C-alpha positions as CSV (number, residue, x, y, z in Angstrom):
1,M,106.0,5.8,-55.2
2,N,103.5,3.3,-54.0
3,A,100.1,4.7,-53.3
4,V,98.9,4.6,-49.7
5,R,95.2,5.0,-49.1
6,F,95.3,7.2,-46.1
7,A,91.5,7.4,-45.8
8,G,91.3,3.6,-45.8
9,A,94.4,2.9,-43.8
10,T,92.5,2.4,-40.6
11,R,88.9,2.0,-39.5
12,T,89.6,2.4,-35.8
13,R,88.2,5.9,-35.9
14,E,85.3,5.6,-38.4
15,L,82.7,8.3,-38.4
16,P,80.0,8.3,-35.8
17,A,77.2,5.9,-36.9
18,A,74.7,8.7,-37.7
19,C,77.3,10.5,-39.7
20,A,78.5,7.4,-41.6
21,E,74.9,6.6,-42.5
22,L,74.3,10.1,-43.8
23,A,77.6,10.1,-45.8
24,D,76.6,6.8,-47.4
25,R,73.3,8.2,-48.4
26,L,74.8,11.4,-49.9
27,H,77.5,9.5,-51.8
28,A,75.0,7.1,-53.3
29,T,72.5,9.7,-54.3
30,A,72.3,12.1,-57.3
31,L,71.9,15.3,-55.3
32,A,70.2,17.1,-58.1
33,E,67.3,14.7,-57.6
34,L,67.0,15.1,-53.9
35,P,63.3,15.9,-52.9
36,E,62.7,19.4,-51.5
37,D,61.6,18.0,-48.2
38,E,64.8,16.0,-47.8
39,V,66.9,19.2,-48.5
40,R,64.9,21.0,-45.9
41,G,65.6,18.2,-43.5
42,L,69.3,18.4,-44.2
43,S,69.2,22.1,-43.7
44,E,67.5,21.6,-40.3
45,R,70.1,19.0,-39.3
46,Y,72.8,21.6,-40.1
47,D,71.1,24.2,-37.9
48,A,70.7,21.7,-35.1
49,A,74.3,20.6,-35.3
50,V,75.5,24.3,-35.2
51,A,73.3,25.0,-32.2
52,G,74.1,21.7,-30.5
53,A,77.0,20.7,-28.2
54,D,80.6,20.7,-29.4
55,T,80.8,16.9,-30.0
56,D,82.5,14.9,-32.6
57,E,79.2,13.9,-34.1
58,N,77.9,17.4,-34.4
59,E,81.2,18.6,-35.9
60,I,81.0,16.0,-38.7
61,L,77.3,16.6,-39.2
62,R,78.0,20.3,-39.7
63,L,80.5,19.4,-42.4
64,L,78.1,17.0,-44.1
65,T,75.1,19.2,-44.1
66,R,76.5,22.7,-44.6
67,P,76.0,22.7,-48.4
68,F,72.3,22.1,-47.9
69,S,71.7,25.0,-45.6
70,L,68.8,27.2,-46.7
71,R,69.9,29.8,-44.2
72,L,73.4,30.3,-45.4
73,D,74.0,32.4,-48.6
74,T,76.6,30.1,-50.0
75,P,77.8,30.5,-53.7
76,E,76.7,27.6,-55.8
77,Y,80.3,26.6,-56.6
78,Y,81.0,26.1,-52.9
79,R,77.8,24.2,-52.3
80,Y,79.0,21.9,-55.1
81,T,82.7,21.4,-54.2
82,G,82.5,21.3,-50.4
83,M,85.6,23.4,-49.9
84,H,84.6,24.1,-46.3
85,V,85.7,20.6,-45.6
86,T,89.1,21.2,-47.0
87,G,89.3,24.4,-45.0
88,W,88.4,22.5,-41.9
89,Y,91.2,20.0,-42.5
90,L,93.9,22.6,-43.3
91,A,93.0,24.6,-40.2
92,R,93.9,21.6,-38.1
93,R,97.4,21.3,-39.6
94,E,100.6,23.1,-38.7
95,D,102.3,22.9,-42.1
96,P,99.7,23.8,-44.8
97,Y,102.1,22.9,-47.6
98,E,102.8,19.3,-46.7
99,A,99.2,18.8,-45.4
100,S,97.9,19.9,-48.8
101,L,100.1,17.4,-50.7
102,L,98.9,14.6,-48.4
103,L,95.3,15.6,-49.0
104,V,95.6,15.5,-52.7
105,H,97.4,12.2,-52.4
106,A,94.6,10.7,-50.3
107,L,91.9,11.9,-52.7
108,V,93.7,10.6,-55.8
109,T,94.5,7.2,-54.3
110,D,90.8,6.8,-53.3
111,L,89.8,7.8,-56.8
112,I,92.2,5.2,-58.3
113,A,90.7,2.6,-56.1
114,L,87.2,3.5,-57.2
115,E,88.2,3.4,-60.9
116,E,89.8,0.0,-60.5
117,R,86.9,-1.3,-58.4
118,E,84.3,-0.2,-61.0
119,A,86.2,-0.8,-64.2
120,G,83.9,-1.7,-67.0
121,L,80.7,-1.0,-65.1
122,H,79.9,2.4,-66.6
123,E,80.0,4.4,-69.8
124,T,83.8,4.7,-69.5
125,T,85.4,1.9,-71.4
126,V,87.9,-0.4,-69.7
127,E,90.6,1.1,-71.9
128,E,89.6,4.6,-71.0
129,G,89.5,3.7,-67.3
130,A,93.0,2.1,-67.5
131,E,94.4,5.3,-69.1
132,R,92.7,7.4,-66.4
133,V,94.3,5.3,-63.7
134,S,97.7,5.6,-65.4
135,R,97.4,9.4,-65.5
136,L,96.2,9.5,-61.9
137,R,99.3,7.6,-60.9
138,A,101.3,10.3,-62.6
139,V,99.7,12.8,-60.2
140,L,101.0,10.7,-57.3
141,D,104.4,10.6,-58.8
142,H,104.4,14.4,-59.1
143,L,103.3,14.7,-55.5
144,G,106.1,12.3,-54.5
145,G,108.7,14.6,-56.0
146,S,107.3,17.8,-54.4
147,P,110.0,19.6,-52.3
148,L,109.4,19.8,-48.6
149,G,112.8,21.3,-47.7
150,P,116.3,21.9,-49.2
151,D,117.1,18.2,-49.2
152,R,113.6,16.6,-48.8
153,T,110.8,15.6,-51.0
154,M,107.5,14.1,-50.0
155,A,108.8,10.7,-51.2
156,S,112.3,10.8,-49.7
157,A,110.9,12.1,-46.4
158,E,108.6,9.1,-46.3
159,S,105.7,11.5,-45.5
160,V,103.2,9.1,-47.1
161,R,104.3,6.1,-45.1
162,L,104.5,8.1,-41.8
163,A,101.1,9.6,-42.4
164,G,99.6,6.2,-42.3
165,H,100.7,5.9,-38.7
166,D,99.2,9.2,-37.6
167,D,95.7,8.2,-36.4
168,T,94.6,11.8,-36.2
169,L,95.8,12.7,-39.7
170,V,94.3,9.4,-41.1
171,R,91.0,10.2,-39.5
172,D,91.0,13.8,-40.7
173,L,91.6,12.6,-44.3
174,L,88.8,10.1,-43.9
175,V,86.5,13.0,-42.9
176,V,87.5,15.0,-46.0
177,N,86.9,12.0,-48.2
178,R,83.5,11.1,-46.6
179,C,82.2,14.6,-46.2
180,S,82.9,15.9,-49.7
181,G,82.9,14.7,-53.3
182,F,79.1,14.2,-53.6
183,R,77.8,13.9,-57.2
184,R,74.8,15.8,-58.4
185,S,74.2,13.3,-61.1
186,D,74.2,9.5,-61.3
187,K,77.1,9.5,-63.7
188,H,80.3,7.7,-62.6
189,D,82.6,10.1,-64.4
190,E,81.5,13.0,-62.2
191,H,83.7,11.5,-59.5
192,M,86.7,12.3,-61.7
193,F,85.5,15.8,-62.4
194,M,84.7,16.5,-58.7
195,R,88.0,15.2,-57.3
196,S,90.0,17.1,-60.1
197,V,88.2,20.3,-59.1
198,Q,89.1,19.7,-55.4
199,A,92.7,19.0,-56.3
200,C,92.9,22.1,-58.4
201,E,91.5,24.2,-55.5
202,V,94.3,22.8,-53.3
203,A,96.8,23.6,-56.0
204,F,95.5,27.2,-56.3
205,F,96.0,27.6,-52.6
206,L,99.5,26.0,-52.7
207,V,100.6,28.3,-55.6
208,R,99.3,31.3,-53.6
209,W,100.8,30.2,-50.3
210,T,104.3,29.5,-51.8
211,A,104.2,32.7,-53.8
212,R,103.5,34.7,-50.7
213,R,106.4,33.1,-48.9
214,A,108.7,33.6,-51.9
215,T,107.7,37.3,-52.1
216,E,108.5,37.8,-48.5
217,A,112.0,36.3,-49.0
218,V,113.0,38.4,-52.0
219,G,116.0,40.5,-51.1
220,R,116.1,39.2,-47.5
221,A,116.5,35.4,-47.5
222,P,118.1,33.8,-50.6
223,A,117.9,30.2,-49.4
224,E,114.2,30.7,-48.4
225,Y,113.4,32.2,-51.7
226,A,115.1,29.3,-53.5
227,L,113.0,26.7,-51.6
228,R,109.7,28.6,-51.9
229,I,110.2,29.2,-55.7
230,R,110.8,25.5,-56.2
231,Q,107.6,24.7,-54.2
232,F,105.8,27.4,-56.2
233,A,106.9,25.7,-59.5
234,S,105.9,22.3,-58.2
235,A,102.4,23.5,-57.2
236,A,101.9,25.2,-60.5
237,E,102.9,22.0,-62.4
238,L,100.5,20.0,-60.2
239,L,97.7,21.9,-62.1
240,N,99.0,20.6,-65.4
241,V,99.3,17.0,-64.2
242,V,95.8,17.1,-62.8
243,F,94.4,18.5,-66.1
244,H,96.3,15.8,-68.0
245,A,94.3,13.2,-66.0
246,L,91.1,15.1,-66.4
247,R,91.4,14.9,-70.2
248,T,90.4,11.2,-69.9
249,L,86.9,12.7,-69.4
250,T,85.6,13.0,-72.9
251,P,83.2,15.9,-73.9
252,E,80.4,13.3,-74.2
253,L,81.1,12.0,-70.7
254,F,81.3,15.6,-69.4
255,M,78.0,16.6,-71.0
256,G,76.4,13.6,-69.3
257,F,76.5,15.4,-65.9
258,R,77.2,19.1,-66.7
259,D,73.5,20.2,-66.5
260,A,73.3,18.6,-63.0
261,T,76.1,20.9,-61.7
262,G,73.8,23.9,-62.3
263,S,75.4,27.3,-61.9
264,A,78.4,26.0,-60.0
265,S,81.5,27.5,-61.8
266,A,85.2,27.9,-61.1
267,V,84.8,31.5,-62.0
268,Q,83.4,31.8,-58.5
269,S,86.6,30.3,-57.0
270,L,88.1,32.7,-54.5
271,N,91.2,30.6,-54.3
272,Y,91.7,30.9,-58.0
273,H,91.4,34.7,-58.1
274,L,93.6,35.2,-55.0
275,M,96.2,33.0,-56.6
276,E,96.3,35.2,-59.7
277,L,96.4,38.3,-57.5
278,V,99.3,37.1,-55.4
279,V,101.3,35.9,-58.4
280,Y,100.5,38.7,-60.9
281,G,98.8,41.6,-59.2
282,Y,95.4,43.0,-59.6
283,D,93.8,42.5,-63.0
284,E,91.6,45.4,-64.0
285,R,90.0,43.3,-66.7
286,K,88.3,41.1,-64.0
287,S,86.7,43.9,-62.0
288,E,83.3,43.2,-63.6
289,T,83.6,39.5,-62.6
290,Y,84.6,40.4,-59.0
291,G,81.6,42.7,-58.8
292,R,79.1,40.1,-59.9
293,F,79.7,37.8,-56.9
294,A,79.5,39.2,-53.4
295,H,82.1,36.8,-52.0
296,L,84.7,38.1,-54.6
297,A,84.2,41.7,-53.6
298,P,87.3,41.7,-51.3
299,V,89.5,41.2,-54.4
300,N,88.2,44.5,-55.8
301,S,89.3,46.4,-52.7
302,L,91.7,49.3,-53.1
303,R,93.9,47.7,-50.5
304,L,94.4,44.7,-52.7
305,R,94.8,46.8,-55.8
306,R,98.0,48.1,-54.2
307,F,99.3,44.7,-53.5
308,T,102.9,43.8,-54.6
309,S,102.8,40.5,-56.6
310,L,105.5,37.9,-56.7
311,R,106.1,38.8,-60.3
312,D,106.8,42.5,-59.5
313,A,108.8,41.7,-56.5
314,A,111.1,39.4,-58.5
315,A,111.2,41.8,-61.4
316,G,112.4,44.5,-59.0
317,S,115.2,42.5,-57.6
318,A,118.8,43.4,-58.5
319,D,119.6,39.7,-58.3
320,A,119.4,38.1,-61.8
321,D,119.0,34.6,-60.2
322,V,115.8,35.8,-58.5
323,R,114.4,37.1,-61.7
324,E,115.3,34.0,-63.7
325,A,114.0,31.6,-61.1
326,F,110.6,33.3,-61.2
327,A,110.5,33.2,-65.0
328,A,111.2,29.5,-65.0
329,S,108.9,28.7,-62.2
330,E,106.0,30.7,-63.6
331,A,106.1,28.9,-66.9
332,P,103.8,26.0,-65.8
333,L,101.1,28.5,-64.9
334,H,101.2,29.9,-68.5
335,V,100.9,26.4,-69.8
336,W,98.0,25.7,-67.5
337,R,96.1,28.8,-68.6
338,G,96.5,27.7,-72.2
339,R,95.2,24.2,-71.3
340,H,92.4,25.7,-69.3
341,Y,91.4,27.7,-72.4
342,G,91.8,24.5,-74.5
343,F,89.5,22.6,-72.1
344,G,86.9,25.3,-72.6
345,R,87.2,25.1,-76.4
346,R,86.9,21.3,-76.3
347,Y,84.1,20.9,-73.8
348,L,82.2,24.2,-74.2
349,P,83.0,25.2,-77.8
350,E,79.9,27.3,-78.4
351,M,78.3,27.4,-75.0
352,T,78.2,29.8,-72.1
353,G,80.1,28.8,-69.0
354,S,78.1,27.6,-66.0
355,G,79.0,30.8,-64.2
356,G,77.4,33.0,-66.8
357,T,80.6,33.8,-68.7
358,E,81.0,33.3,-72.4
359,G,82.8,30.0,-71.8
360,A,86.0,29.4,-73.8
361,G,86.0,33.1,-74.9
362,Y,86.2,34.2,-71.3
363,L,89.2,32.0,-70.6
364,K,91.0,33.1,-73.8
365,R,91.0,36.8,-72.5
366,F,93.1,35.8,-69.5
367,V,95.7,33.5,-71.0
368,G,98.2,36.4,-71.2
369,K,99.3,38.3,-68.1
370,A,101.3,41.2,-69.5
371,G,100.7,44.8,-68.3
372,L,99.3,44.1,-64.9
373,P,101.7,46.0,-62.6
374,S,101.1,46.0,-58.9
375,G,101.8,48.6,-56.3
376,D,103.3,49.0,-52.8
377,S,103.5,46.0,-50.5
378,I,100.8,45.7,-47.9
379,D,101.0,44.0,-44.5
380,D,98.4,41.2,-44.7
381,T,100.4,38.0,-44.7
382,E,98.3,35.8,-42.5
383,Q,94.7,36.6,-43.4
384,L,92.9,36.6,-46.8
385,L,96.1,36.2,-48.9
386,T,97.5,33.2,-47.1
387,R,94.6,31.1,-45.8
388,F,92.7,28.6,-47.7
389,A,89.6,30.4,-49.0
390,F,86.1,29.0,-49.0
391,C,82.5,30.4,-48.5
């Protein structure tokens, strides 16, 4: 499938001048080196935009400056990744599944364009850059085959082409691209890391969203279950395809910017933990982790400990096809957990993780998912368990 740069498809609705200028500044700056007075200024601009009129400029300024707020108690991971911008985008879409695919497509196509434009200008060799682009194109291919309906995929439905003619969608994708993805270092390869993290966050959400829909369909709507479990498998495999591209980031390149990311860590990702909850049920082994971060506290609630996971719903079905479909569709998640552990061993072999965990050792403990039975179903389909999560 040919890449379409949604975010660059039109400039008829570029950001307001003040927002575009600030976005240029933030994208061109190593944020870890921002002077304290400039951070204070950005925080004040955020407060002013929040208190100001509900204009397009103030809306974009709020998105741009929220990570710098000295008033908000935002977890470091969310200051770094800018997931509030993704949440803004998805809240404006009717179909979160297709919207998520288009978002990842837009971010990856822009990353490909960046890699091609700056080939040979950084520590990444031309050969490494070419391999990275090849693997990123494989991400686009996977997105193109993602099922939208019983007889539709993102490619055959021409979603990508049609999206380029939707001015509102194009502008919203431009906003996500311009209002997120800021590097804390001056290293080119942090672009690859940042966009990979963003893509994985969207995939975590997609796995959770499709798992919820599949769980609801067990025993009630066989055709719906068949579609959602296919989408679930595709979203799970997206994690593997993104990780395959991320492996073009060598340990040496990774260590070139790791310190600048500070205490930002995916262990703080609410989307990740909610994904595991919805698919597998509450994991008692993570209770200490949930207790360390205030924004993860809801996952420790007794209400969610009684939640019925997709795995348990499928296992309890009398229909062998339901059970077998889940087992086959869940396999990519098991592969991803192994690769995530392998990533930790390769990049942080004898180091603590940035979130205060024991690095690779922490990841190893959660590769297996046996013995985590869930309880009775709860009625909470449209709130915490199904919306994109950010802090």
